[in-house]
C-alpha positions in Angstrom: -15.8 -16.8 7.6 -14.7 -16.9 12.0 -14.9 -20.4 13.1 -12.4 -20.7 16.1 -12.0 -18.1 18.4 -9.5 -18.0 21.5 -9.4 -15.8 24.4 -7.3 -15.9 27.4 -7.4 -14.5 30.6 -4.7 -13.2 33.4 -4.0 -16.4 35.8 -4.2 -14.4 38.8 -8.1 -13.9 39.8 -9.7 -12.8 42.6 -12.0 -15.1 44.9 -16.1 -14.5 45.1 -18.3 -16.0 47.0 -21.3 -18.1 45.6 -23.8 -15.0 46.2 -21.1 -13.3 43.8 -19.9 -11.1 46.4 -15.7 -10.3 45.2 -13.0 -9.0 47.3 -11.6 -12.2 49.4 -8.5 -11.7 51.7 -5.9 -13.7 49.6 -5.7 -11.4 46.8 -6.7 -7.6 46.9 -4.2 -6.7 43.8 -6.3 -8.7 41.1 -6.4 -6.0 37.8 -8.9 -8.5 36.2 -11.7 -8.6 38.1 -14.6 -10.4 38.5 -16.6 -7.5 37.0 -13.8 -7.3 34.3 -14.3 -10.8 33.5 -17.9 -10.8 33.0 -17.9 -7.9 31.0 -15.4 -9.1 28.5 -17.4 -12.6 28.1 -21.0 -10.3 28.3 -19.3 -8.4 24.4 -17.6 -11.9 23.5 -20.7 -13.9 23.3 -22.5 -11.2 21.8 -20.4 -10.3 19.1 -20.4 -14.2 18.7 -23.9 -14.7 18.7 -24.1 -12.0 15.5 -21.9 -14.2 13.6 -22.9 -17.8 14.0 -20.2 -19.6 12.4 -18.4 -20.1 15.3 -17.3 -24.0 16.2 -14.4 -23.7 18.3 -13.9 -21.9 21.3 -11.0 -21.7 24.0 -11.0 -19.9 26.9 -7.8 -19.8 28.7 -7.9 -18.9 32.7 -11.4 -18.8 32.8 -12.4 -18.4 36.9 -13.8 -21.0 38.5 -16.9 -19.2 39.6 -18.3 -16.3 37.6 -21.8 -14.6 37.2 -24.6 -16.7 36.7 -26.2 -14.1 34.5 -23.4 -14.2 31.8 -23.7 -18.5 31.2 -27.8 -17.9 31.4 -27.8 -15.1 28.6 -29.5 -16.0 25.3 -26.2 -14.9 23.5 -23.9 -17.3 25.5 -26.7 -19.8 25.0 -26.5 -19.4 21.1 -22.7 -19.3 20.8 -22.9 -22.9 22.6 -25.4 -24.6 20.7 -23.4 -24.3 17.7 -19.8 -25.4 18.8 -18.8 -28.3 18.2 -14.8 -28.2 19.9 -14.8 -26.8 23.7 -11.2 -26.3 25.5 -11.5 -24.8 29.1 -8.6 -24.1 31.0 -9.9 -23.2 34.7 -8.2 -20.7 37.2 -8.6 -20.7 40.5 -7.9 -18.0 43.7 -4.2 -18.9 45.4 -3.1 -18.5 48.6 0.5 -17.5 48.8 1.0 -17.5 52.2 -1.2 -20.5 52.6 -1.0 -22.6 49.6 -2.7 -25.8 50.9 -5.7 -23.5 52.1 -6.3 -22.8 48.3 -8.2 -25.6 47.8 -11.0 -24.8 50.7 -12.4 -21.7 48.6 -16.3 -22.6 48.2 -15.7 -20.8 44.7 -13.3 -23.6 43.5 -15.9 -26.4 44.4 -18.8 -24.4 43.0 -17.0 -23.7 39.9 -15.5 -27.1 38.7 -18.3 -29.5 40.6 -21.6 -27.6 39.6 -20.9 -25.1 37.0 -18.5 -26.8 34.5 -21.1 -29.9 34.4 -24.2 -28.2 34.4 -23.4 -25.1 32.2 -21.0 -26.3 29.5 -20.8 -30.5 29.6 -24.1 -31.8 30.1 -25.7 -29.6 27.5 -23.0 -30.3 24.6 -23.0 -34.3 25.0 -24.1 -34.7 21.3 -22.5 -32.0 19.7 -18.7 -31.8 20.7 -15.9 -33.7 18.6 -13.0 -32.2 20.6 -13.5 -31.6 24.4 -10.4 -30.3 26.8 -10.7 -29.6 30.3 -7.4 -27.8 32.2 -6.8 -26.8 35.6 -4.5 -23.8 35.7 -3.1 -24.2 39.2 -5.7 -26.6 40.9 -5.5 -30.5 40.3 -9.4 -31.3 40.1 -11.4 -34.6 39.9 -11.2 -35.5 43.6 -11.0 -32.4 45.8 -12.8 -30.4 43.9 -14.5 -33.7 42.7 -16.0 -33.4 39.4 -18.4 -36.8 38.9 -18.6 -37.9 35.4 -20.6 -40.4 36.2 -23.2 -37.5 36.5 -22.0 -36.6 32.4 -23.3 -38.5 29.7 -20.5 -40.1 27.3 -20.2 -37.6 24.3 -21.1 -39.9 21.2 -19.3 -37.9 18.6 -16.1 -37.2 20.5 -12.7 -37.7 18.5 -10.1 -36.0 20.9 -10.3 -35.8 24.8 -7.3 -33.6 26.8 -7.5 -33.8 30.5 -5.0 -31.5 32.3 -4.5 -31.7 36.1 -6.9 -34.2 36.4 -6.8 -36.5 39.9 -7.4 -40.1 39.0 -8.7 -41.9 41.9 -11.8 -44.2 40.8 -12.4 -46.6 38.7 -15.4 -45.0 37.0 -13.3 -42.0 36.3 -11.5 -44.6 33.6 -14.7 -45.9 32.7 -16.0 -42.2 31.6 -13.0 -42.1 29.5 -13.1 -45.4 27.6 -16.5 -45.0 27.3 -15.5 -42.8 24.5 -13.5 -45.1 22.7 -15.6 -45.9 19.8 -15.0 -42.5 18.6 -12.1 -41.2 20.2 -8.8 -40.8 17.8 -6.6 -39.0 20.5 -6.4 -39.1 24.1 -4.6 -36.7 26.1 -3.8 -36.8 29.9 -1.2 -33.8 31.2 -0.2 -33.8 34.3 -2.9 -36.4 35.6 -1.6 -38.2 38.6 -3.0 -41.8 39.2 -3.3 -41.7 43.3 -3.0 -44.9 45.0 -3.3 -43.5 48.6 -5.0 -40.5 49.9 -5.0 -38.2 52.7 -7.7 -35.6 52.6 -10.3 -33.7 54.8 -13.7 -35.3 56.1 -15.9 -33.4 53.2 -13.5 -34.9 50.6 -13.6 -38.5 51.7 -17.5 -38.1 52.3 -18.1 -36.9 48.7 -15.6 -39.4 47.0 -16.1 -42.6 49.3 -19.7 -41.8 50.6 -19.6 -45.5 51.7 -16.5 -45.3 54.3 
C-alpha cells in the first residue's frame, strides 16, 4: 500500500527556453537532460496512477521549466487529484562564470511565476494538509516573483515549509498568516526579510507596479 513517493533529480540542469528547446550555452555537459527528466516523470505518473493510493509526493530538484505535456497528461492529473501532501524543491540552471545573471533566464521565471502556481498550487487548495516549497539554488518570491495573492489559502493546511523564500511585501506575510486557523507547523528556512532592494527595472515593475 504505497502512500508516499519521493523522487530526487540532480541539482544541475540545462536551460530550456519557453518553446522547449534545450541546450542553452550556460551548461552543456548535463547528465540529466530535459528529455531524461520528462521521461522519468512520465513513467512515474503512469505508474502512480495505477496505484491510486499515493497521498504524499516529494520531488527534489524539479527543474524550473518543464515540458507542459508532462503536466497536462491524464496520468499526472489523476495523481495530483489524490495528493494531500506536496513537497517541491525547484532547481535552476546556474551560471558558474557569471552567477548573478542566472536569475535572468526566462525558464526560471516561467517555472516559478507561472508553472508552479498554475500547475500545482491553485488546483490543490482544497486538498493539501502539508506543503513544502524550496529553491535549490535560487531565492524566489520577489525575483522570480511568485504572487501568492493569486493563490487562494489552503483551508486544511497543517504544515507549511518555505525555503529560500524572499520576503519583501506585506501581502506575502498576509498569505502565510491566512493559514492560522489550521496551521500547526511553519518552517521558514533561509528566508531573508528584505528591507532595501536594488533590482532591475523588470523586477521593480513586477513587484512595485505603482512606482
